[in-house]
TIVEXRO-879807 format. One line per field, with one value per residue: residue number from 0; residue in one letter; chain; x, y, z of N, C-alpha, C in turn. Coordinates in nm, 4 decimals. Example, Ala and Ser with C-alpha at 12.3 -4.5 7.8 and 13.67 -1.06 7.14 Angstrom:
# residues 2
pos	0_1
code	a_s
unit	A_A
nxx	1.3190_1.2850
nyy	-0.5690_-0.2250
nzz	0.7800_0.7080
caxx	1.2300_1.3670
cayy	-0.4500_-0.1060
cazz	0.7800_0.7140
cxx	1.3200_1.2900
cyy	-0.3300_0.0030
czz	0.7800_0.7870
//
This chain:
# residues 88
pos	0_1_2_3_4_5_6_7_8_9_10_11_12_13_14_15_16_17_18_19_20_21_22_23_24_25_26_27_28_29_30_31_32_33_34_35_36_37_38_39_40_41_42_43_44_45_46_47_48_49_50_51_52_53_54_55_56_57_58_59_60_61_62_63_64_65_66_67_68_69_70_71_72_73_74_75_76_77_78_79_80_81_82_83_84_85_86_87
code	m_m_t_n_k_p_g_g_v_l_y_i_g_v_t_a_d_l_i_r_r_t_s_q_h_r_a_g_e_i_e_g_f_t_q_r_y_r_l_y_q_p_v_y_f_e_r_h_d_d_i_r_d_a_i_l_r_e_k_t_l_k_k_w_n_r_a_w_k_d_e_l_i_t_t_t_n_p_a_w_n_d_l_y_a_g_i_l
unit	A_A_A_A_A_A_A_A_A_A_A_A_A_A_A_A_A_A_A_A_A_A_A_A_A_A_A_A_A_A_A_A_A_A_A_A_A_A_A_A_A_A_A_A_A_A_A_A_A_A_A_A_A_A_A_A_A_A_A_A_A_A_A_A_A_A_A_A_A_A_A_A_A_A_A_A_A_A_A_A_A_A_A_A_A_A_A_A
nxx	0.0853_0.0510_0.0933_0.0384_0.0698_0.0489_-0.2529_-0.3561_-0.4568_-0.4899_-0.3183_-0.3447_-0.1658_-0.0181_0.2850_0.5602_0.8097_0.8960_1.0831_1.1681_0.9185_0.8248_1.0274_0.9820_0.7306_0.7992_0.9692_0.7947_0.7354_0.5225_0.2197_-0.1018_-0.3168_-0.1417_0.0486_-0.1086_-0.2104_0.0201_0.1343_0.3728_0.4896_0.5561_0.3745_0.2885_0.3380_0.3206_0.4771_0.4556_0.4827_0.3662_0.2349_-0.0334_-0.1548_-0.0858_-0.2276_-0.4895_-0.4965_-0.4598_-0.7003_-0.8811_-0.8071_-0.8677_-1.1404_-1.1914_-1.3068_-1.2132_-1.1317_-1.0465_-0.8258_-0.6608_-0.6159_-0.4748_-0.2367_-0.1448_-0.0975_0.1485_0.3041_0.2941_0.3400_0.3045_0.5308_0.7497_0.8363_1.0244_1.3143_1.3558_1.2852_1.4758
nyy	-0.1168_0.2182_0.5642_0.9219_1.0633_1.0211_0.8654_0.9496_0.9382_0.6095_0.3570_0.0413_-0.2224_-0.4802_-0.6535_-0.8182_-0.7377_-0.5562_-0.3565_-0.2397_-0.1523_0.0253_0.2163_0.3143_0.4349_0.6357_0.7901_0.8992_0.7732_0.6195_0.6711_0.7797_0.6867_0.6807_0.8716_1.0998_1.1518_1.1664_0.9401_0.8038_0.6841_0.3868_0.2164_-0.0195_-0.3618_-0.6930_-1.0069_-1.2645_-1.6015_-1.7019_-1.5549_-1.5617_-1.5858_-1.3381_-1.1648_-1.2382_-1.1598_-0.8825_-0.8143_-0.8785_-0.6975_-0.4552_-0.4538_-0.4108_-0.1962_0.1444_0.1817_-0.0732_-0.1097_0.0985_0.0087_-0.2285_-0.1292_0.0311_-0.1608_-0.2811_-0.0672_0.1798_0.4620_0.5228_0.5312_0.5963_0.3225_0.2731_0.2688_0.0369_-0.1694_-0.1841
nzz	0.0000_-0.0802_-0.0004_0.0298_0.2569_0.6153_0.6885_0.4502_0.1003_-0.0290_-0.2149_-0.3547_-0.4777_-0.6866_-0.7492_-0.9100_-0.8581_-0.6166_-0.5396_-0.7861_-0.8911_-0.6934_-0.7035_-0.9616_-0.9284_-0.7429_-0.8972_-1.0690_-1.3055_-1.3794_-1.5104_-1.3989_-1.1285_-0.8960_-0.9651_-1.0075_-0.7505_-0.6072_-0.4725_-0.3225_-0.1080_0.0353_0.2761_0.3735_0.3076_0.1722_0.1307_-0.1071_-0.2104_-0.4362_-0.7222_-0.7798_-0.5312_-0.4285_-0.5974_-0.5366_-0.2672_-0.2999_-0.4335_-0.2319_-0.0258_-0.1501_-0.1342_0.1280_0.3946_0.4713_0.7394_0.8200_0.6530_0.7413_1.0033_0.9544_0.8413_1.0548_1.2489_1.1841_1.1188_1.2937_1.2871_1.0271_0.8630_0.5854_0.4069_0.2156_0.2187_0.3615_0.1911_0.0026
caxx	0.0000_0.1272_0.0169_0.1089_0.0903_-0.0246_-0.3974_-0.3917_-0.5093_-0.4198_-0.3126_-0.3125_-0.1261_0.0596_0.3982_0.6579_0.9372_0.8560_1.1840_1.1596_0.7895_0.8212_1.1186_0.9138_0.6282_0.8661_1.0282_0.6857_0.7403_0.3975_0.1070_-0.2267_-0.3632_-0.0336_0.1112_-0.2064_-0.2226_0.1558_0.1393_0.5088_0.5410_0.5029_0.3520_0.2567_0.3497_0.3269_0.5460_0.3891_0.5623_0.2904_0.1717_-0.1793_-0.1923_-0.0701_-0.3395_-0.6085_-0.4878_-0.4843_-0.8444_-0.9478_-0.7806_-0.9389_-1.2810_-1.2003_-1.3367_-1.0940_-1.0892_-0.9723_-0.6963_-0.5824_-0.5756_-0.3719_-0.1124_-0.1033_-0.0512_0.2910_0.3722_0.2088_0.3600_0.2885_0.6589_0.7842_0.9144_1.1040_1.4521_1.3550_1.2655_1.5922
cayy	0.0000_0.3427_0.6827_1.0493_1.1133_0.9382_0.8828_1.0050_0.8504_0.4819_0.2792_-0.0988_-0.2840_-0.6034_-0.6556_-0.9261_-0.6731_-0.4429_-0.2494_-0.1719_-0.0853_0.1398_0.3163_0.3754_0.5249_0.7499_0.8718_0.9531_0.7083_0.5490_0.7635_0.7281_0.7183_0.7118_0.9978_1.2075_1.1810_1.1660_0.8296_0.7538_0.6304_0.2569_0.2100_-0.1583_-0.4577_-0.8340_-1.0890_-1.3914_-1.6880_-1.7271_-1.4307_-1.5785_-1.5532_-1.1928_-1.1019_-1.2644_-1.0727_-0.7463_-0.8000_-0.8805_-0.5708_-0.3463_-0.4593_-0.3727_-0.0559_0.2227_0.1592_-0.1997_-0.0858_0.1796_-0.0768_-0.3197_-0.0512_0.0750_-0.2771_-0.3060_0.0600_0.2729_0.6027_0.5304_0.5711_0.5573_0.1987_0.2557_0.2297_-0.0983_-0.2710_-0.1845
cazz	0.0000_-0.0878_0.0368_0.0171_0.3935_0.7107_0.6810_0.3199_-0.0035_-0.0364_-0.3391_-0.3330_-0.6033_-0.6786_-0.8405_-0.8899_-0.8240_-0.5324_-0.5439_-0.9157_-0.9067_-0.6026_-0.7605_-1.0758_-0.8747_-0.6802_-1.0035_-1.1502_-1.4364_-1.4063_-1.5135_-1.3446_-0.9935_-0.8026_-1.0063_-0.9869_-0.6074_-0.5509_-0.3765_-0.3400_0.0175_0.0760_0.4208_0.4085_0.1981_0.2067_0.0311_-0.1368_-0.2970_-0.5586_-0.7693_-0.7725_-0.3935_-0.4149_-0.6684_-0.4559_-0.1488_-0.3464_-0.4579_-0.1016_0.0435_-0.2184_-0.0922_0.2686_0.4217_0.5031_0.8782_0.8250_0.5885_0.8345_1.1152_0.9038_0.8303_1.1874_1.3246_1.1576_1.0936_1.3674_1.2491_0.8822_0.8074_0.4490_0.4186_0.0946_0.2503_0.4133_0.0868_-0.0883
cxx	0.0897_0.0347_0.0998_0.1376_0.0158_-0.1738_-0.4456_-0.4515_-0.4252_-0.4260_-0.2727_-0.2810_-0.0469_0.1709_0.4871_0.7931_0.9089_0.9550_1.1718_1.0308_0.7794_0.9111_1.0546_0.8069_0.6929_0.9253_0.9206_0.6787_0.6091_0.2819_-0.0157_-0.2493_-0.2502_0.0348_0.0191_-0.2131_-0.0891_0.1708_0.2717_0.5660_0.4794_0.4920_0.3164_0.2803_0.3564_0.4030_0.4715_0.4784_0.4967_0.2156_0.0198_-0.2311_-0.1863_-0.1875_-0.4697_-0.6113_-0.5151_-0.6342_-0.9228_-0.9306_-0.8549_-1.0867_-1.3000_-1.2424_-1.2095_-1.0433_-1.0076_-0.8341_-0.6048_-0.5307_-0.4648_-0.2371_-0.0589_-0.0507_0.0986_0.3721_0.2918_0.2220_0.3411_0.4170_0.6735_0.8788_1.0097_1.2470_1.4595_1.3334_1.3814_1.6905
cyy	0.1228_0.4584_0.8070_1.1128_1.0209_0.9685_0.9359_0.9016_0.7231_0.4228_0.1372_-0.1597_-0.4102_-0.5968_-0.7753_-0.8698_-0.5441_-0.3270_-0.1696_-0.0907_0.0375_0.2515_0.3879_0.4730_0.6511_0.8445_0.9326_0.8923_0.6406_0.6477_0.6980_0.7714_0.7598_0.8434_1.1161_1.2495_1.1796_1.0619_0.7574_0.6868_0.4940_0.2513_0.0697_-0.2449_-0.5985_-0.9046_-1.2215_-1.4715_-1.7110_-1.6004_-1.4418_-1.5478_-1.4021_-1.1197_-1.1205_-1.1747_-0.9281_-0.7231_-0.7967_-0.7472_-0.4540_-0.3419_-0.4159_-0.2270_0.0144_0.1969_0.0308_-0.1831_-0.0055_0.0954_-0.1736_-0.2483_-0.0195_-0.0402_-0.2994_-0.1784_0.1728_0.4192_0.6260_0.5829_0.5227_0.4375_0.1756_0.2069_0.0857_-0.2072_-0.2781_-0.2931
czz	0.0000_-0.0545_0.0096_0.1526_0.4886_0.7057_0.5485_0.2264_-0.0082_-0.1764_-0.3017_-0.4684_-0.5784_-0.7825_-0.8102_-0.8482_-0.7477_-0.5393_-0.6737_-0.9263_-0.8166_-0.6534_-0.8786_-1.0291_-0.8183_-0.7836_-1.0934_-1.2889_-1.4750_-1.3971_-1.4528_-1.2020_-0.9001_-0.8391_-0.9761_-0.8403_-0.5333_-0.4396_-0.3929_-0.2162_0.0485_0.2283_0.4686_0.2858_0.2547_0.0948_0.0172_-0.2301_-0.4323_-0.5983_-0.7631_-0.6334_-0.3713_-0.4807_-0.5908_-0.3328_-0.1859_-0.3661_-0.3280_-0.0298_-0.0198_-0.1795_0.0531_0.2824_0.4709_0.6444_0.8910_0.7638_0.6807_0.9512_1.0727_0.8950_0.9695_1.2730_1.3064_1.1406_1.1596_1.3258_1.0997_0.8171_0.6631_0.4575_0.3022_0.1251_0.2978_0.3088_-0.0094_-0.0561
//
């Protein structure tokens, strides 16, 4: 999940290469939702061995209400810190 600030707009996506994809978002190379709302700070991520599991999880999270998403982030990242350095 990426955001522009703690409690801000959220983006949920899936990728096979988290470092590359996050770097592309941060550099503004990907047009669309993340660029429009400047969502460059990863605040939560999960690793999956199977891309099908990752896609299923993404679809599930997108259906969650905002309070559940906020709670999920806050459980592992209470200050909503930018986790970019930790995924490099």
